[in-house]
N, CA, C and O atoms as CSV, one atom per row, in Angstrom:
chain,resi,resn,atom,element,x,y,z
A,1,UNK,N,N,-4.311,-18.123,8.687
A,1,UNK,CA,C,-3.603,-16.862,8.729
A,1,UNK,C,C,-3.295,-16.510,10.182
A,1,UNK,O,O,-4.114,-16.745,11.070
A,2,UNK,N,N,-2.127,-15.953,10.414
A,2,UNK,CA,C,-1.725,-15.594,11.772
A,2,UNK,C,C,-2.413,-14.310,12.223
A,2,UNK,O,O,-2.748,-13.452,11.407
A,3,UNK,N,N,-2.613,-14.194,13.502
A,3,UNK,CA,C,-3.247,-13.023,14.084
A,3,UNK,C,C,-2.360,-11.790,13.954
A,3,UNK,O,O,-1.163,-11.847,14.237
A,4,UNK,N,N,-2.952,-10.671,13.524
A,4,UNK,CA,C,-2.261,-9.395,13.521
A,4,UNK,C,C,-1.374,-9.102,12.329
A,4,UNK,O,O,-0.676,-8.088,12.340
A,5,UNK,N,N,-1.364,-9.942,11.293
A,5,UNK,CA,C,-0.551,-9.651,10.120
A,5,UNK,C,C,-1.229,-8.583,9.265
A,5,UNK,O,O,-2.454,-8.562,9.144
A,6,UNK,N,N,-0.435,-7.709,8.679
A,6,UNK,CA,C,-0.967,-6.696,7.770
A,6,UNK,C,C,-1.052,-7.311,6.384
A,6,UNK,O,O,-0.068,-7.846,5.873
A,7,UNK,N,N,-2.222,-7.234,5.781
A,7,UNK,CA,C,-2.460,-7.796,4.452
A,7,UNK,C,C,-2.078,-6.808,3.361
A,7,UNK,O,O,-1.447,-7.188,2.374
A,8,UNK,N,N,-2.455,-5.544,3.527
A,8,UNK,CA,C,-2.120,-4.530,2.531
A,8,UNK,C,C,-2.088,-3.140,3.154
A,8,UNK,O,O,-2.692,-2.887,4.196
A,9,UNK,N,N,-1.366,-2.249,2.481
A,9,UNK,CA,C,-1.334,-0.835,2.853
A,9,UNK,C,C,-1.704,-0.029,1.621
A,9,UNK,O,O,-1.251,-0.339,0.519
A,10,UNK,N,N,-2.517,0.998,1.793
A,10,UNK,CA,C,-2.819,1.943,0.734
A,10,UNK,C,C,-2.225,3.279,1.131
A,10,UNK,O,O,-2.541,3.813,2.195
A,11,UNK,N,N,-1.364,3.821,0.280
A,11,UNK,CA,C,-0.742,5.109,0.541
A,11,UNK,C,C,-1.324,6.148,-0.407
A,11,UNK,O,O,-1.438,5.905,-1.608
A,12,UNK,N,N,-1.690,7.306,0.134
A,12,UNK,CA,C,-2.205,8.408,-0.664
A,12,UNK,C,C,-1.065,9.377,-0.929
A,12,UNK,O,O,-0.411,9.849,0.002
A,13,UNK,N,N,-0.827,9.674,-2.211
A,13,UNK,CA,C,0.313,10.504,-2.596
A,13,UNK,C,C,-0.151,11.677,-3.451
A,13,UNK,O,O,-1.170,11.591,-4.136
A,14,UNK,N,N,0.602,12.769,-3.405
A,14,UNK,CA,C,0.227,13.951,-4.184
A,14,UNK,C,C,0.686,13.848,-5.637
A,14,UNK,O,O,0.011,14.364,-6.527
A,15,UNK,N,N,1.816,13.195,-5.894
A,15,UNK,CA,C,2.347,13.047,-7.250
A,15,UNK,C,C,2.521,11.556,-7.529
A,15,UNK,O,O,3.520,10.952,-7.139
A,16,UNK,N,N,1.549,10.983,-8.198
A,16,UNK,CA,C,1.523,9.539,-8.418
A,16,UNK,C,C,2.716,9.070,-9.255
A,16,UNK,O,O,3.331,8.051,-8.939
A,17,UNK,N,N,3.043,9.799,-10.310
A,17,UNK,CA,C,4.128,9.381,-11.189
A,17,UNK,C,C,5.476,9.402,-10.464
A,17,UNK,O,O,6.234,8.436,-10.543
A,18,UNK,N,N,5.778,10.490,-9.764
A,18,UNK,CA,C,7.046,10.585,-9.019
A,18,UNK,C,C,7.090,9.553,-7.894
A,18,UNK,O,O,8.148,8.990,-7.610
A,19,UNK,N,N,5.967,9.306,-7.264
A,19,UNK,CA,C,5.908,8.324,-6.180
A,19,UNK,C,C,6.146,6.910,-6.714
A,19,UNK,O,O,6.784,6.097,-6.046
A,20,UNK,N,N,5.640,6.613,-7.907
A,20,UNK,CA,C,5.882,5.295,-8.508
A,20,UNK,C,C,7.370,5.076,-8.743
A,20,UNK,O,O,7.883,3.990,-8.474
A,21,UNK,N,N,8.063,6.083,-9.236
A,21,UNK,CA,C,9.510,5.979,-9.460
A,21,UNK,C,C,10.212,5.715,-8.135
A,21,UNK,O,O,11.063,4.831,-8.043
A,22,UNK,N,N,9.855,6.483,-7.109
A,22,UNK,CA,C,10.469,6.331,-5.777
A,22,UNK,C,C,10.195,4.939,-5.201
A,22,UNK,O,O,11.125,4.245,-4.789
A,23,UNK,N,N,8.922,4.530,-5.172
A,23,UNK,CA,C,8.579,3.242,-4.566
A,23,UNK,C,C,9.082,2.055,-5.385
A,23,UNK,O,O,9.366,0.999,-4.819
A,24,UNK,N,N,9.198,2.207,-6.723
A,24,UNK,CA,C,9.817,1.150,-7.523
A,24,UNK,C,C,11.230,0.864,-7.021
A,24,UNK,O,O,11.620,-0.293,-6.860
A,25,UNK,N,N,11.991,1.929,-6.775
A,25,UNK,CA,C,13.380,1.773,-6.321
A,25,UNK,C,C,13.444,1.210,-4.899
A,25,UNK,O,O,14.169,0.250,-4.639
A,26,UNK,N,N,12.694,1.802,-3.998
A,26,UNK,CA,C,12.749,1.406,-2.584
A,26,UNK,C,C,12.193,-0.003,-2.366
A,26,UNK,O,O,12.841,-0.838,-1.735
A,27,UNK,N,N,11.006,-0.261,-2.882
A,27,UNK,CA,C,10.358,-1.541,-2.610
A,27,UNK,C,C,11.041,-2.712,-3.317
A,27,UNK,O,O,11.044,-3.826,-2.794
A,28,UNK,N,N,11.615,-2.478,-4.489
A,28,UNK,CA,C,12.332,-3.572,-5.153
A,28,UNK,C,C,13.556,-3.981,-4.337
A,28,UNK,O,O,13.915,-5.158,-4.313
A,29,UNK,N,N,14.201,-3.022,-3.666
A,29,UNK,CA,C,15.342,-3.340,-2.795
A,29,UNK,C,C,14.904,-4.146,-1.576
A,29,UNK,O,O,15.707,-4.870,-0.987
A,30,UNK,N,N,13.638,-4.023,-1.200
A,30,UNK,CA,C,13.098,-4.758,-0.051
A,30,UNK,C,C,12.473,-6.093,-0.452
A,30,UNK,O,O,11.950,-6.814,0.397
A,31,UNK,N,N,12.524,-6.425,-1.747
A,31,UNK,CA,C,12.008,-7.710,-2.209
A,31,UNK,C,C,10.611,-7.682,-2.798
A,31,UNK,O,O,10.093,-8.729,-3.188
A,32,UNK,N,N,9.984,-6.512,-2.873
A,32,UNK,CA,C,8.650,-6.391,-3.466
A,32,UNK,C,C,8.761,-6.378,-4.986
A,32,UNK,O,O,9.766,-5.929,-5.536
A,33,UNK,N,N,7.732,-6.867,-5.658
A,33,UNK,CA,C,7.668,-6.789,-7.109
A,33,UNK,C,C,6.413,-6.050,-7.528
A,33,UNK,O,O,5.377,-6.147,-6.870
A,34,UNK,N,N,6.504,-5.317,-8.618
A,34,UNK,CA,C,5.358,-4.565,-9.136
A,34,UNK,C,C,4.345,-5.558,-9.689
A,34,UNK,O,O,4.715,-6.509,-10.378
A,35,UNK,N,N,3.075,-5.341,-9.389
A,35,UNK,CA,C,2.018,-6.253,-9.829
A,35,UNK,C,C,0.802,-5.457,-10.277
A,35,UNK,O,O,0.677,-4.274,-9.963
A,36,UNK,N,N,-0.073,-6.095,-10.994
A,36,UNK,CA,C,-1.327,-5.454,-11.408
A,36,UNK,C,C,-2.523,-6.120,-10.727
A,36,UNK,O,O,-3.667,-5.913,-11.131
A,37,UNK,N,N,-2.255,-6.915,-9.700
A,37,UNK,CA,C,-3.323,-7.631,-8.984
A,37,UNK,C,C,-3.993,-6.741,-7.939
A,37,UNK,O,O,-3.996,-7.069,-6.752
A,38,UNK,N,N,-4.553,-5.624,-8.373
A,38,UNK,CA,C,-5.158,-4.685,-7.447
A,38,UNK,C,C,-6.313,-3.998,-8.153
A,38,UNK,O,O,-6.651,-4.360,-9.279
A,39,UNK,N,N,-6.914,-3.028,-7.520
A,39,UNK,CA,C,-8.083,-2.335,-8.061
A,39,UNK,C,C,-7.731,-1.509,-9.304
A,39,UNK,O,O,-7.126,-0.444,-9.179
A,40,UNK,N,N,-8.091,-1.972,-10.466
A,40,UNK,CA,C,-7.921,-1.201,-11.691
A,40,UNK,C,C,-6.485,-0.809,-11.988
A,40,UNK,O,O,-5.594,-1.657,-12.042
A,41,UNK,N,N,-6.272,0.482,-12.178
A,41,UNK,CA,C,-4.952,0.985,-12.580
A,41,UNK,C,C,-4.113,1.451,-11.392
A,41,UNK,O,O,-3.172,2.224,-11.576
A,42,UNK,N,N,-4.429,1.004,-10.195
A,42,UNK,CA,C,-3.686,1.411,-9.003
A,42,UNK,C,C,-2.306,0.748,-9.015
A,42,UNK,O,O,-2.216,-0.477,-9.083
A,43,UNK,N,N,-1.226,1.546,-8.948
A,43,UNK,CA,C,0.110,0.944,-8.859
A,43,UNK,C,C,0.221,0.128,-7.568
A,43,UNK,O,O,-0.195,0.587,-6.504
A,44,UNK,N,N,0.775,-1.065,-7.663
A,44,UNK,CA,C,0.832,-1.950,-6.513
A,44,UNK,C,C,2.115,-2.773,-6.530
A,44,UNK,O,O,2.611,-3.145,-7.593
A,45,UNK,N,N,2.643,-3.052,-5.346
A,45,UNK,CA,C,3.818,-3.900,-5.164
A,45,UNK,C,C,3.441,-4.974,-4.154
A,45,UNK,O,O,2.660,-4.721,-3.237
A,46,UNK,N,N,3.994,-6.173,-4.320
A,46,UNK,CA,C,3.645,-7.272,-3.421
A,46,UNK,C,C,4.885,-8.101,-3.092
A,46,UNK,O,O,5.851,-8.156,-3.853
A,47,UNK,N,N,4.814,-8.740,-1.926
A,47,UNK,CA,C,5.847,-9.669,-1.494
A,47,UNK,C,C,5.150,-10.803,-0.761
A,47,UNK,O,O,4.160,-10.580,-0.065
A,48,UNK,N,N,5.661,-12.011,-0.914
A,48,UNK,CA,C,5.091,-13.159,-0.216
A,48,UNK,C,C,6.098,-13.660,0.808
A,48,UNK,O,O,7.246,-13.960,0.480
A,49,UNK,N,N,5.644,-13.743,2.056
A,49,UNK,CA,C,6.472,-14.220,3.170
A,49,UNK,C,C,5.700,-15.312,3.891
A,49,UNK,O,O,4.592,-15.075,4.372
A,50,UNK,N,N,6.262,-16.484,3.970
A,50,UNK,CA,C,5.609,-17.598,4.680
A,50,UNK,C,C,4.171,-17.799,4.214
A,50,UNK,O,O,3.262,-17.913,5.037
A,51,UNK,N,N,3.963,-17.842,2.918
A,51,UNK,CA,C,2.661,-18.074,2.289
A,51,UNK,C,C,1.651,-16.947,2.514
A,51,UNK,O,O,0.463,-17.130,2.245
A,52,UNK,N,N,2.098,-15.783,3.001
A,52,UNK,CA,C,1.228,-14.625,3.178
A,52,UNK,C,C,1.718,-13.536,2.229
A,52,UNK,O,O,2.897,-13.180,2.238
A,53,UNK,N,N,0.816,-13.014,1.415
A,53,UNK,CA,C,1.186,-11.947,0.490
A,53,UNK,C,C,0.845,-10.601,1.109
A,53,UNK,O,O,-0.276,-10.377,1.567
A,54,UNK,N,N,1.822,-9.713,1.114
A,54,UNK,CA,C,1.657,-8.352,1.619
A,54,UNK,C,C,1.725,-7.423,0.417
A,54,UNK,O,O,2.598,-7.588,-0.435
A,55,UNK,N,N,0.827,-6.452,0.329
A,55,UNK,CA,C,0.847,-5.535,-0.810
A,55,UNK,C,C,0.748,-4.083,-0.368
A,55,UNK,O,O,0.191,-3.757,0.681
A,56,UNK,N,N,1.313,-3.223,-1.215
A,56,UNK,CA,C,1.289,-1.777,-0.992
A,56,UNK,C,C,0.769,-1.141,-2.271
A,56,UNK,O,O,1.323,-1.360,-3.348
A,57,UNK,N,N,-0.298,-0.351,-2.155
A,57,UNK,CA,C,-0.890,0.325,-3.305
A,57,UNK,C,C,-0.790,1.831,-3.149
A,57,UNK,O,O,-0.842,2.354,-2.036
A,58,UNK,N,N,-0.645,2.527,-4.272
A,58,UNK,CA,C,-0.588,3.991,-4.269
A,58,UNK,C,C,-1.857,4.559,-4.874
A,58,UNK,O,O,-2.360,4.055,-5.878
A,59,UNK,N,N,-2.367,5.607,-4.257
A,59,UNK,CA,C,-3.562,6.288,-4.743
A,59,UNK,C,C,-3.272,7.779,-4.849
A,59,UNK,O,O,-2.632,8.362,-3.973
A,60,UNK,N,N,-3.746,8.388,-5.925
A,60,UNK,CA,C,-3.571,9.826,-6.121
A,60,UNK,C,C,-4.446,10.587,-5.125
A,60,UNK,O,O,-5.632,10.292,-4.973
A,61,UNK,N,N,-3.848,11.563,-4.454
A,61,UNK,CA,C,-4.589,12.378,-3.482
A,61,UNK,C,C,-5.575,13.292,-4.195
A,61,UNK,O,O,-5.369,13.671,-5.348
A,62,UNK,N,N,-6.632,13.635,-3.502
A,62,UNK,CA,C,-7.589,14.610,-3.996
A,62,UNK,C,C,-7.003,15.989,-3.692
A,62,UNK,O,O,-7.116,16.482,-2.570
A,63,UNK,N,N,-6.381,16.604,-4.689
A,63,UNK,CA,C,-5.681,17.871,-4.459
A,63,UNK,C,C,-6.622,19.042,-4.234
A,63,UNK,O,O,-6.172,20.123,-3.854
A,64,UNK,N,N,-7.911,18.855,-4.457
A,64,UNK,CA,C,-8.872,19.927,-4.210
A,64,UNK,C,C,-9.113,20.118,-2.711
A,64,UNK,O,O,-9.628,21.153,-2.288
A,65,UNK,N,N,-8.745,19.128,-1.921
A,65,UNK,CA,C,-8.933,19.197,-0.475
A,65,UNK,C,C,-7.631,19.652,0.182
A,65,UNK,O,O,-6.583,19.060,-0.075
A,66,UNK,N,N,-7.670,20.694,1.028
A,66,UNK,CA,C,-6.445,21.127,1.711
A,66,UNK,C,C,-5.893,20.022,2.610
A,66,UNK,O,O,-6.645,19.199,3.134
A,67,UNK,N,N,-4.587,20.014,2.778
A,67,UNK,CA,C,-3.944,18.991,3.607
A,67,UNK,C,C,-4.323,19.165,5.078
A,67,UNK,O,O,-4.310,20.279,5.603
A,68,UNK,N,N,-4.653,18.074,5.723
A,68,UNK,CA,C,-4.923,18.049,7.157
A,68,UNK,C,C,-4.155,16.853,7.709
A,68,UNK,O,O,-4.513,15.709,7.429
A,69,UNK,N,N,-3.095,17.103,8.498
A,69,UNK,CA,C,-2.225,16.021,8.949
A,69,UNK,C,C,-2.937,15.004,9.841
A,69,UNK,O,O,-2.415,13.915,10.078
A,70,UNK,N,N,-4.125,15.356,10.335
A,70,UNK,CA,C,-4.883,14.431,11.170
A,70,UNK,C,C,-5.943,13.673,10.373
A,70,UNK,O,O,-6.686,12.871,10.939
A,71,UNK,N,N,-6.018,13.921,9.071
A,71,UNK,CA,C,-6.963,13.218,8.217
A,71,UNK,C,C,-6.390,11.859,7.859
A,71,UNK,O,O,-5.171,11.703,7.785
A,72,UNK,N,N,-7.241,10.886,7.639
A,72,UNK,CA,C,-6.790,9.541,7.293
A,72,UNK,C,C,-6.091,9.574,5.938
A,72,UNK,O,O,-6.656,10.042,4.949
A,73,UNK,N,N,-4.831,9.063,5.903
A,73,UNK,CA,C,-4.093,9.017,4.654
A,73,UNK,C,C,-3.456,7.662,4.452
A,73,UNK,O,O,-2.802,7.431,3.435
A,74,UNK,N,N,-3.635,6.771,5.393
A,74,UNK,CA,C,-3.050,5.444,5.332
A,74,UNK,C,C,-4.133,4.448,5.686
A,74,UNK,O,O,-4.772,4.549,6.734
A,75,UNK,N,N,-4.329,3.502,4.818
A,75,UNK,CA,C,-5.332,2.479,5.058
A,75,UNK,C,C,-4.635,1.134,5.129
A,75,UNK,O,O,-3.884,0.781,4.220
A,76,UNK,N,N,-4.864,0.390,6.172
A,76,UNK,CA,C,-4.226,-0.929,6.280
A,76,UNK,C,C,-5.294,-2.000,6.375
A,76,UNK,O,O,-6.362,-1.786,6.949
A,77,UNK,N,N,-4.991,-3.148,5.807
A,77,UNK,CA,C,-5.923,-4.268,5.876
A,77,UNK,C,C,-5.403,-5.297,6.854
A,77,UNK,O,O,-4.371,-5.924,6.614
A,78,UNK,N,N,-6.102,-5.472,7.941
A,78,UNK,CA,C,-5.717,-6.450,8.951
A,78,UNK,C,C,-6.900,-7.383,9.148
A,78,UNK,O,O,-7.637,-7.270,10.128
A,79,UNK,N,N,-7.077,-8.311,8.205
A,79,UNK,CA,C,-8.289,-9.127,8.260
A,79,UNK,C,C,-8.322,-10.133,9.395
A,79,UNK,O,O,-9.398,-10.609,9.757
A,80,UNK,N,N,-7.155,-10.475,9.976
A,80,UNK,CA,C,-7.152,-11.514,10.989
A,80,UNK,C,C,-7.027,-10.964,12.408
A,80,UNK,O,O,-6.818,-11.726,13.352
A,81,UNK,N,N,-7.152,-9.661,12.560
A,81,UNK,CA,C,-7.018,-9.064,13.889
A,81,UNK,C,C,-8.369,-9.145,14.591
A,81,UNK,O,O,-9.280,-8.374,14.288
A,82,UNK,N,N,-8.492,-10.058,15.506
A,82,UNK,CA,C,-9.757,-10.271,16.216
A,82,UNK,C,C,-9.528,-10.104,17.723
A,82,UNK,O,O,-8.440,-10.394,18.221
A,83,UNK,N,N,-10.540,-9.644,18.439
A,83,UNK,CA,C,-10.385,-9.533,19.891
A,83,UNK,C,C,-10.157,-10.910,20.523
A,83,UNK,O,O,-10.667,-11.922,20.041
A,84,UNK,N,N,-9.403,-10.924,21.579
A,84,UNK,CA,C,-9.127,-12.193,22.269
A,84,UNK,C,C,-10.219,-12.536,23.226
A,84,UNK,O,O,-10.154,-13.569,23.893
């Protein structure tokens, strides 16, 4: 695996159903396909480039917690990013 490639992104959304409709349209235009190869019932899209699969998953936000723009809302998996 090459250094610094992003393996997956997890996006936290307030409206999971509306977000699925939006990301289905946007990500399919970018070459991603909807897949179920993820944690349980999490909506996920994947694309394979040069034998590396990149995936994007959607997670329903905890609406009981007030929004804080500095709170972590994006999780990325960079398994090959190592110090030089």
